[in-house]
N, C-alpha and C positions, 0 to 999 in steps of 0.2 A: 448610517448606510450599512446594509448587510451584504456580504459577499455570497452567503448561502442562507436560505431561509426555507424551512419545510414546516408545513402546518397540517395538523390533523392526519398524520400518516397512520394508516392501518394496514395490517397484513394478516391474511387468513391462510390457514394451512389445513390440508386434509390429512387426517391420521386414521389408521385402522385400529379399531378396538374390537378384538375377537373377529367376528365375521361382518362387523358393521363399520362403515366409513363415516367419520364425523368431521365436520368443519369446525375448527377452533380458531379464535383470534389470538395471535401471538403478539401483535402490536395493536394498540387501540388509542387513537388520538394523541400521538406523539408529536411534539413541537420541537424544532431545532432552529436556532438562529446563531449564525457565526458572523461576527463583525469582521471588517477588513483587516483590523490589526490583530486579530486573534488567530491562534494556531489550534487546529483540531486534529487529534490523532485518530486515524482509522485503524481499529483493531478488529480482529476476528479469529476464527479457529486456524487461519492460515499462518499465524505467526507474524502477521504484518507489523506488530509492535517491534519485533526484531529488525525488520526492514526499516521502520521509521527511525529507530535508534541508530542504526548504521548510517542511514542517510544524514541524520543530523550531525553525527560525529564526523563523517567524511566531509560534509559541507563546511564545517568549522575548520577542519585541518586544511582543506583546500584553500579556503579564504585566507587563512593565516599565512600559508606558505606562498601563495601567489598574490599577496597584497600589493606588491610593486606593480605587477602587470595589470591588475585591476585598476589601480589608481592612474596608470598611464592611459588606459582605455577611457577612463572617466574624463581625464583632461582633454582628450580628443572629442569630447561631447557625445559619446555613445551612451545609450541608456544603461542603467544598472543591469537589466536583464541581458542585454547584449554583452556586457563586460564579463559576465560570469557564465556564459553559455557553455563553454568548454568544461568548466567546473561542474556544472549541472549534469552533464552527460557522464562524467567520471563518478559523480556522487551516486547517480541511479545505478550505474553498473556495479559499483561496490556494494550497494545495498541489496542487490539481487543475488549475490554470490551464495548465501545459504540456501535460498530457494532453488537455485539452479543445481547446487550440490545434491539436494534432496531428489531431484529428478534423475540423477545418475544411478541412484541405488534402489529406487522404487521397483519392487517386483523381483529384484535380483538378490539383494542383501536384506532389505526390509520388506516384510509382507504387510501392506497397509490394512487397516481395520475394515474398510468398506469391502475390499476384495476378499479378504479372509472370511468375513461374516457371510458374504453371499455364497461362497463355496461351501462353507460349513452348513448353510441352510439348504443346500442342494441345488443351487443355481449352476448353470453352465459356466465353466471356467472362462470361456470366451466372453460371455456377458459380464462376468465379474471384472475381467481385465478392461473391458470397454468402460465400465462405470468408473474404475479407478483412474483411467486416463482422463476422463472428464473431471474427476475430483482434482487431479494434479494440475490440470490446466486452470481450474478455478483458483487454486492456490497461487499459481503464478500470476494470474490476472490481479488477484487481490493484493499480492505482495508488490507487484510492479506499480499498480495504481497508488498504493500507499506510499511507496518510495518517491514517485513522481510528485504527488501532491505535497508531501512533507518537504522535499527538497525545494520545490518552487515557492511554497509559502515561507519557508525559513530564510530564503535568500533575502527577502525584503527586510528582515530584522537586522541585517548587516549594513544598512544604508540609512542615512538621515533623509528627511523630506527634500533636502537640497542635493541629493545623490552623492553624499560624501560617505566614504567607506569607514565603518567603525568596527574594527577588529582589534582586540588587545592581545 
């Protein structure tokens, strides 16, 4: 049984070459199958790998430090997802810290590439800033999505099929 299955994914992109616009295929016939027991890391230019790493690290430390509370909840017949819901929220928050710190300095301390490139190319600074804001929001979306998916998928690895906690 697959949790996620993609078949024959294609993606085309329009690029400008001189004065001519061309459509090129950047993905052609990509297949992806992820089984229920597998973990898939979502990576991209956003640094989502960092968010994934922090989510996995925080989930492990939270599970280990709050092992007694989780076991008490499991004894009361709650699901494993319900038992770790508070840990899940703390995990995602911790994983988002680097991305949120990036937002604090964009445009003030750090001049991002998209904005700088547009200004150097002669675009309006206002348009360049608008584009950079969109890029930053895309980074946050990718990072938060990666953290949520990683944390949610990793939590099942800490439980047996009988909902017993296995943290060493």
